[in-house]
SEBALO-142073 format. One record per residue (C-alpha): residue number from 1; x, y, z. Coordinates in Angstrom, 2 decimals, m for minus. Example, Ala and Ser with C-alpha at 12.3 -4.5 7.8 and 13.67 -1.06 7.14 Angstrom:
<atoms>
  resi       c1       c2       c3
     1    12.30    m4.50     7.80
     2    13.67    m1.06     7.14
</atoms>
This chain:
<atoms>
  resi       c1       c2       c3
     1  m138.39    84.70    m0.88
     2  m136.01    84.79     2.37
     3  m137.78    85.02     5.94
     4  m136.03    88.41     6.45
     5  m137.65    89.60     3.16
     6  m141.04    88.29     4.64
     7  m140.47    90.12     7.69
     8  m139.61    93.35     5.89
     9  m143.11    92.92     3.93
    10  m145.00    92.07     6.82
    11  m143.50    95.50     8.58
    12  m144.32    97.55     5.24
    13  m148.04    95.99     5.44
    14  m148.77    96.42     9.02
    15  m146.52    99.55    10.39
    16  m145.41    96.87    13.15
    17  m141.80    95.87    13.33
    18  m141.03    92.38    14.65
    19  m139.97    93.38    17.63
    20  m143.22    95.15    18.36
    21  m145.00    91.75    17.04
    22  m143.30    89.77    20.01
    23  m144.06    92.34    22.65
    24  m147.75    92.64    21.27
    25  m147.85    88.54    21.24
    26  m146.65    88.52    24.90
    27  m148.89    91.40    26.18
    28  m151.93    89.13    24.45
    29  m150.67    86.41    26.34
    30  m150.16    84.39    22.96
    31  m146.48    83.08    24.31
    32  m147.83    81.17    26.95
    33  m147.15    77.33    27.05
    34  m149.55    75.34    25.07
    35  m150.48    78.18    22.82
    36  m151.31    76.83    19.30
    37  m150.23    78.40    16.21
    38  m153.90    78.84    15.27
    39  m154.59    81.38    18.05
    40  m151.67    83.44    16.92
    41  m152.78    83.40    13.16
    42  m156.35    84.16    13.97
    43  m155.15    87.42    16.02
    44  m152.92    88.53    12.99
    45  m155.09    87.61    10.58
    46  m158.56    89.52    12.12
    47  m156.43    92.60    13.25
    48  m153.53    92.91    10.68
    49  m155.13    91.58     7.69
    50  m152.36    89.26     7.18
    51  m152.50    86.19     5.10
    52  m151.93    82.68     6.25
    53  m148.06    82.60     5.31
    54  m147.43    86.07     6.48
    55  m149.24    85.01     9.86
    56  m147.17    81.88     9.73
    57  m143.75    83.56     9.53
    58  m144.86    85.58    12.75
    59  m145.12    82.20    14.63
    60  m142.10    81.61    13.48
    61  m140.46    84.70    14.31
    62  m142.08    83.84    17.83
    63  m140.55    80.59    18.01
    64  m136.97    81.62    16.76
    65  m136.91    84.06    19.66
    66  m137.71    81.74    22.09
    67  m140.65    83.17    23.28
    68  m143.26    80.34    21.85
    69  m142.55    77.06    22.76
</atoms>
């Protein structure tokens, strides 16, 4: 499965677009320097019911977009 397909599946499952996940992560302060992936995956798993692989795809998205270092 490609990364783009992962993101498409996540959007279908949650109704939240990749751009919206970036905005939500910023609003929650989850893009601050030193933020660990665990904080982000815990949020995505509890609030959106994502599995670990899909949650990590959002972490990768944040890193690829330069909002998470």
